[in-house]
C-alpha positions in Angstrom: 47.8 59.2 -90.2 49.0 62.2 -88.1 46.8 65.3 -88.1 49.6 67.4 -89.7 49.8 64.9 -92.6 46.1 65.2 -93.5 45.6 67.1 -96.7 42.6 69.2 -97.8 41.6 66.4 -100.2 41.9 63.8 -97.5 39.5 65.8 -95.3 37.1 66.5 -98.1 36.9 62.8 -98.9 36.4 61.9 -95.3 33.6 64.4 -94.9 31.9 63.2 -98.0 31.8 59.7 -96.6 30.6 61.0 -93.1 27.7 63.0 -94.4 26.4 60.0 -96.5 26.4 57.7 -93.5 22.9 56.9 -92.1 24.1 57.5 -88.5 24.8 61.1 -89.4 21.4 62.0 -90.7 20.3 65.3 -89.0 23.8 65.9 -87.7 25.2 69.4 -88.3 28.8 69.6 -89.5 30.6 72.7 -88.2 33.8 73.3 -90.2 36.6 75.6 -88.9 39.9 76.9 -89.9 42.3 75.6 -87.3 43.0 73.3 -84.4 42.8 76.0 -81.8 39.3 76.8 -83.0 38.4 73.2 -82.5 39.5 73.3 -78.9 37.2 76.3 -78.3 34.2 75.4 -80.3 33.8 71.8 -79.2 32.8 73.1 -75.8 30.3 75.6 -77.2 28.4 73.4 -79.7 26.1 70.5 -78.7 28.3 67.5 -79.7 25.4 65.1 -79.6 23.9 67.0 -82.5 27.0 68.4 -84.2 30.4 67.3 -85.5 33.1 69.9 -85.3 35.9 69.5 -87.8 38.9 71.6 -89.0 39.7 72.0 -92.7 43.4 72.1 -93.7 44.6 74.9 -95.9 43.2 78.1 -94.3 40.2 80.2 -94.9 39.9 79.8 -98.7 40.0 76.0 -98.5 37.4 76.2 -95.8 35.1 78.3 -98.1 35.8 75.9 -100.9 34.9 72.9 -98.8 31.7 74.3 -97.5 30.8 75.4 -101.1 31.2 71.8 -102.3 29.5 70.0 -99.5 26.5 72.2 -99.1 25.4 71.1 -102.6 25.0 67.5 -101.3 24.1 68.1 -97.6 22.3 71.1 -96.2 23.3 70.9 -92.6 26.8 72.3 -93.0 28.3 75.6 -91.8 31.7 77.1 -91.8 33.1 79.7 -89.4 36.1 81.7 -90.5 38.1 84.6 -89.2 36.8 88.0 -90.5 40.4 89.2 -90.8 40.2 92.6 -92.5 36.8 92.3 -94.1 35.1 94.7 -91.8 37.9 97.3 -92.1 37.4 97.1 -95.9 33.6 97.6 -95.5 33.2 94.5 -97.7 29.9 92.7 -97.9 30.4 89.0 -97.1 27.7 86.7 -98.3 28.6 83.1 -98.8 26.1 80.3 -98.3 26.4 78.7 -94.9 29.5 80.6 -94.0 29.8 82.9 -90.9 32.4 85.4 -89.8 33.8 86.1 -86.4 32.6 89.4 -84.9 36.2 90.7 -84.7 39.4 90.1 -86.6 39.5 86.5 -85.3 38.1 84.3 -82.6 41.1 85.1 -80.3 40.3 88.8 -80.5 36.7 88.0 -79.5 38.0 86.3 -76.3 40.4 89.2 -75.6 37.7 91.8 -76.1 35.5 90.2 -73.3 36.3 92.1 -70.1 35.5 89.2 -67.8 37.8 86.8 -69.7 40.7 89.3 -70.0 40.5 90.3 -66.4 40.7 86.7 -65.3 43.9 86.3 -67.2 45.5 89.5 -65.8 44.5 88.5 -62.3 46.2 85.2 -62.8 49.5 86.5 -64.2 49.9 89.9 -62.6 49.2 91.8 -59.4 47.4 94.7 -61.3 44.1 95.9 -59.9 41.0 95.5 -62.0 40.8 99.2 -62.9 44.2 98.9 -64.7 43.2 96.0 -66.9 41.5 97.9 -69.7 44.6 100.1 -70.0 46.9 97.1 -70.2 44.8 95.7 -73.0 44.8 99.0 -74.8 48.5 99.4 -74.4 49.3 96.0 -75.8 47.0 96.8 -78.8 49.0 100.0 -79.4 52.3 98.1 -79.2 51.4 95.7 -82.0 49.4 98.2 -84.1 52.2 98.5 -86.7 52.2 94.7 -87.2 48.5 94.8 -87.8 48.9 97.6 -90.3 51.6 95.8 -92.1 49.5 92.7 -92.4 46.6 94.7 -93.6 48.8 96.4 -96.3 50.1 93.0 -97.3 46.6 91.7 -97.9 45.4 94.9 -99.7 48.4 94.9 -102.1 49.3 91.2 -102.2 52.9 92.0 -101.2 53.7 88.3 -100.4 55.2 88.9 -96.9 55.5 85.9 -94.6 54.9 86.6 -90.9 56.8 83.8 -89.3 59.5 85.9 -87.5 59.3 86.5 -83.8 58.8 90.0 -82.5 58.2 89.9 -78.8 61.7 91.1 -77.9 61.2 94.2 -80.2 58.3 95.5 -78.2 58.6 98.4 -75.7 55.9 98.6 -73.1 57.3 101.9 -72.1 57.0 103.6 -75.5 54.2 101.3 -76.6 55.8 100.6 -79.9 57.8 98.0 -81.8 61.2 98.5 -83.4 59.6 98.5 -86.8 62.8 98.6 -88.9 64.1 95.5 -87.1 60.8 93.8 -87.4 60.5 94.5 -91.1 64.0 93.2 -91.6 62.9 89.9 -90.0 59.8 89.8 -92.1 61.8 90.3 -95.3 64.3 87.5 -94.3 61.3 85.1 -94.4 59.8 86.5 -97.5 61.8 85.7 -100.6 59.1 86.8 -103.0 58.3 90.2 -101.3 57.2 92.8 -103.8 58.0 95.8 -101.7 61.2 95.9 -99.7 61.8 99.7 -99.1 61.0 100.3 -95.4 60.4 104.0 -96.0 57.7 103.4 -98.6 56.2 100.7 -96.4 56.1 103.0 -93.4 54.5 105.8 -95.5 51.8 103.3 -96.7 50.9 102.0 -93.2 50.8 105.5 -91.8 48.2 106.3 -94.5 46.2 103.2 -93.4 46.4 104.4 -89.8 44.8 107.7 -90.7 41.6 105.7 -91.4 41.5 105.1 -87.6 40.9 101.4 -87.8 39.2 99.6 -84.9 42.0 97.8 -83.0 39.9 94.7 -82.5 39.4 94.4 -86.2 43.0 95.3 -87.1 45.1 93.2 -84.7 45.6 89.5 -84.9 44.8 87.5 -81.8 47.9 85.3 -82.0 50.0 88.5 -82.1 48.2 89.8 -79.1 48.8 86.6 -77.2 52.6 86.7 -78.0 52.7 90.3 -76.8 50.8 89.5 -73.7 53.2 86.7 -72.8 56.1 89.2 -73.1 54.2 91.7 -71.0 53.7 89.1 -68.2 57.4 88.4 -68.3 58.4 92.0 -68.1 55.5 93.7 -66.2 53.7 90.9 -64.5 54.9 88.2 -62.1 57.9 87.4 -64.2 56.7 83.9 -65.3 57.9 82.8 -68.7 54.4 81.8 -70.0 54.3 80.9 -73.7 51.6 82.4 -75.9 50.1 78.9 -76.5 49.6 78.6 -72.7 48.0 82.0 -72.5 45.8 81.2 -75.5 44.7 78.0 -73.8 43.8 80.0 -70.6 41.7 82.3 -72.7 39.8 79.4 -74.3 39.2 77.7 -70.9 37.9 80.9 -69.4 35.5 81.7 -72.2 32.0 80.2 -71.7 28.8 79.6 -73.7 26.9 82.4 -71.8 29.6 84.8 -73.0 29.5 83.4 -76.5 25.7 83.9 -76.5 26.3 87.7 -76.4 28.0 87.6 -79.8 26.7 88.3 -83.3 28.3 85.0 -84.4 26.1 83.1 -82.0 23.0 85.0 -83.0 23.6 84.4 -86.7 24.4 80.7 -86.4 21.5 80.2 -84.0 19.1 81.9 -86.5 20.4 79.6 -89.2 19.9 76.5 -87.1 16.3 77.6 -86.2 15.6 78.1 -89.9 16.8 74.6 -90.7 15.1 73.0 -87.7 18.3 71.7 -86.3 20.3 72.1 -83.0 23.7 73.7 -82.6 23.8 74.6 -78.9 22.6 73.0 -75.7 
C-alpha cells in the first residue's frame, strides 16, 4: 500500500500490533503530524530505542491516536505544531503530547540564525549582517497570510489555503496583494462563511494590533515559499522550489541545535521520568 493511501485507522491498527510485539518492549513510539517531520526527527531521535511514525489526518488525529494508545502502552509521545496556541495564551496539557516552540517545526528551523544564514549564503551573495533583515522582511511580506489563517481558526471561517501566492509578494513594499490573494483563497473555499474582503481586512487589522510574535504567527511552509521567490528575485536567480529549500533547512539543522529548544528539554524530561531513551 502506498503511503498516501494509508488511512488513520490503518495506521492505528498497525501501531496497536507493533506495540504488542515482544521485540518492541521498551521502545518509545514517537508520533508526528507529517512526512516532512519524519525526515527531520529521524535524525534527531535514537532510532535504536525509538520508532518515529507519522499519523494521517493532521493534528487532531495525532492527538486522538496518542490518547488511545497511551492507555495500553506508556512509552508513546506525540509532537504537534503549536499553530496559534501560544498567541491565544491557551494552556495546552494533553498526556504525552508536546508542542513545537514556535508556530511549527519549520519556523523553529528558520528562527535558528546559524541554519538561516547557511541557506542565505548558499542561495544569495548577501553578507551575514544582512541575513536577519532578510528574514524579518520575508516575515513582514507574509504577515497578512498568517493573520488571515489565525482569523480563520479563531472564527472557523472554513477557508482553504491551497492557492499559490508567491507571485503576489513585493519584496520592495514588503506586502502581498491581499485582494488578489483573498480572491484566490475564496476560489478554493466553497463553504467560506465570510467573503467580504473589507470586513476581513478590518478583522485582521484588529488582530495585528495585538502585535503577535511573527515566529508564532507565520506558517513555516509559507515562509519557505516566500523565500524561494526571494531567491529567484533577489538572490542568485535560481528557481529553487520551496520543497528543496525546506529540505536544505532540515539537513542543516542538527541535534546540538535542537538541544537548545524547549521541545527537547520537555521530551528529555519526560524520557528521564519514564526511564527510557529518546536521544543519543
